[in-house]
N, C-alpha and C positions, 0 to 999 in steps of 0.2 A: 516677567517668563523669557528665557531665550527658545526661538522658535528658527529651524531652521527649515527652507523649504524643500519639499520635495518633487522635484517634475512630471508629473504626468510626458510616459513617454509609447509610443505606439508598440504593440507585443508586436518583437519578432522574435521567435521562441529561438530560431537557428543562429541567434546571434548572446541566446543565455547564457552563462555562466551558473553553474546551481550546485550546493552542496548535498548531498542526503545524509543524515549523519542517525544510524538506528543501530540498534544492539543487536535486532534478529534478521538473521539473513534474507528470510524470505522475505520480511518486505522493503529489504534494501536491493532487494532481485525486481521487486514488483514496481518500485517508486521509480527504479532504473528503466525498467521496462517501458513503463508508461512515460517518462520526459522522451525518451528516446524515440517512440512511437508520437508523439505529438510531434516529435522536429528538433528539439535540442540537442546538439551536438555534443557542448561542453559540459557532460557531467561526472563529478566526483565524488568519493561517498566513504566514510569515517567509520566504524564499528561502534562505537562508545562516542559518548561525552567529550572525554578525554582528550582522545584522537582526533575528535570535532574542533577540537582549539584550537589544534598544530594545524589541521586542514585549512581550518576557516584563516590565520595565519597567511598561511603559503599559499593556497587559492586564490584567496580575496574575489568570492563569488558574488554574482550578484544578486542571488538570494539562498537563505539559508532555509530548506526543509529541514527538520528536525523533531524523533521521536519523544514525546513527551517524558513516560516510563524507561530509563536508563539505571543500572546501578552507580553507583557513584555521584555523576556531575551528570544528571538527568536535563531534560529539555530547557525547562523554567531556571536553571544555574548555569545553563550554557548561555541563554538568552542575556540572563541580568550580566555576566561575564560580557557577552560584547558589546552592550549597552555600558558597559562600565573602562570599555577599552581608550586608549587615549589616541587613538588612531581615527581621526574627525570625518574620514570615509567608511571605516570599516563600522564603525558604531552606530551607524543610522541605517548599515543593511537589512532588508525587508526581511523579517523572521517569518515562516511559514511553521505553525505546531503543528503537529498529527499525535492524533487522539482518539481517546474511545470514550473520553466521559464529557458529557453535555451537559453537567449539572450549572446552573446560574454559578454559583459561588467556586466553582473554579476553572469555570470561563472567564469571569473576572478577574480572579487571581491570577491566572497567566496574562491576561490584558494588563494589569498591574504592574505586570513581571517586563514587559515591552513588547508582546508578543503584535507581529501584525494583522496576523487572516489565523483561521484555523481549517485543517481538513479533517474530517471527522471517517472514524472508521466504522465501516470498510470502505476503504480505499476506492476512489473509480476514476476514470480519467477524466469524466465532468468535473469532478470537485478539484483535481488539482489543476487542470485547465482556467475552471473561473478562480480561483485563489492571486492563478501567476498573473489572470488578467486585470485580477483587485489590486494588486502589489505595485503594478508598472504602468496601468494605464489610470489608475485612482490614488494614488500613493495618498496616504495620511500624513500631513506634513510633522516634521520631528522637533519633540522637546525636549531641550536638554537640560536639565535644570535640579541643581542637588537632591530634591525632592521625590524626581523622577526621568527617567531616560528613555522613551520609546516613543514610539507613534502619539499622535492627538486622538485620546479616548471620547471625544466629544461625539457624539452622535452624528450622525447627517442624514438631510432629509431627503426620505427615500416614497415616492408615491404610492406605492406597491406593499407600504407597511402594513403588516399584520401579527404584531407585538408589542406587547412594552419593550422589548429587549432584543427585538432585528435589527440587525443593519445587515441590508441586501440579503445573502442566504446564508447567513450565520448558523453554526451548529445550532444555538441557543434555539431556532425554530426543529425539533424532531424531526427525524424524515421517516416517510410512512413505514409500517413493517413491509408491504412491496415494495418499496423502492430498497431500502435494506438486504430485501433477501436477492433481489436483482442484481445489487451491488457486489452480493455474495459470489453469484452466480458467475459473474464477470472476474472476478478473483479467482474462481474454481478453474474458469475455460485457462486461464493464462497457467494453472497449474498443471492441469491436462497438456495441452502445449508442451509445456515445457516434457513432459515425460514422452512426448513423441519424439522430441530430440534426442533425449535420451536413449529412444529405443533405435534409431540413425545412428547414435554412436556405437549400439553395440553390434549392431549391425557390420561397422565400419571395424570389430575389434578390439574396442577399447572394453580396459576388464577392469580400468579404475571407475566406473561409472556407477556402479553399486549404490555407493551410500546416497550419491545426489538422485537417483533412482527410487530408493525408497522413502526418501525424503520429499521429493514430489509427491509420489502417492500416499504418504501418512499425511500432506495438504489436501488432497482431494478427501481425505476420509473425515478430514476434524470439519473442514467448512461443509461436508454432505450434512453432519452430526449436526452444526450448529443451526443450518437453514431447516434440517429435518426431512430431509432427502432421505430417506432412508433404503432407499433401491441402489442409489447412487454410490452410498454407505456400503453397502453390502460387496459391490461388484469393487470397489479400493481394500475393501477386505480380504475378498477372495484373493487380489491382486498381490496384496500383501502378503497374504500366506505362501502365494505360490515363490513370490520371490524369498523369502525367508525359507521356504524346503529346501530350496537349490542348494549343490553342493559349491556352485560357486559359478561366475558371471560364463563359464562358456558351458556351463550346462541349462542356460536359461533361452526360450525360445522365444524371440522376438515377434514370433508369429501370434505366437501365446497371448502377450503383452498384447497387440495388435485387436486381435479378440476383444479381451477387456476393453481398450479405448473405444471400439466402436460399439461395444454395450453402452459404453458410457455417453456417446454420441448420439445413439437412439433414446435412451433415458430423456436427454437434454431437449429432442424434441416432443415428448410425449409429455403434455400435460399431466398434474400428478395425480389430478380426479380420473384418468383413466388407467386405473387402481389394479386393472383384471392384465390389459396391456404391457404393462410395467412387470409386472410377477413372472410372465411368462417370456420377456425379456431377462431376467434374473435366472428364472430356472430353466433356460434354455444355455444360458452360461454356463451352469453349474452341471449338465450336461457335459455341455464343452471339455471342460476340465476335468470332469471323471473320467472319459474315455483317454486322456493323454495321462493319468494317475498322479496329477498334480491335486486334485481336492481338498 
């Protein structure tokens, strides 16, 4: 069985070149922001699998991070094409698959296609950093055989082994609901921060920012619904209603948007069990919005 050694290296995020492939704009932006916040200077993006193949050949990244579910060429097919490359350098590129699927059969299917590691949605800063550290500092040797081309699939000894399928912090070990909610809150924080940036752009006279602003508010609303934070969901709903009723960007008041963001910030700091206090935050906002005539 032909075996290619992958040499462990010290992780220096500033030196890495990473290609992100995802057909969803929100997750492309999220992963890009996470990588840049971690100190990665060279981040390229592709909007789908076909675009990813073209970018992969031209960028020649150190690591490829791709979503699984994409139209036409999905993350698995993209992985297979990379592993079938005639370029002996490119074909061994570490590939990290982003997925919401943690069923054993699906994880094994992806591993058998040549994937190195997984990032389980919802994406977090820690999961991205951990997977990059794994493929750079502890890379699996590469098998290049007619029947399989990809990282060695043998399990490695791990002192903290906690289950029959566990490889380090493999997503087969399902995160607890509390961890999932906390991770989703981190994603929601980024969306809220993006709204703040769009508000600043409005103050600067940008009239083309409304679609981006509405999208960011929609992201907060959908995430709040998913983690069942109905108070934050209600605030996002109120903000979206306000923006939708505006006749144009010139009639939108940045201070009104900021009032909504302030309410979300207070809700973030108020435990879900303090229902009465959270109710008061939302009802107070509704009163303010009613006074400015945009309820």
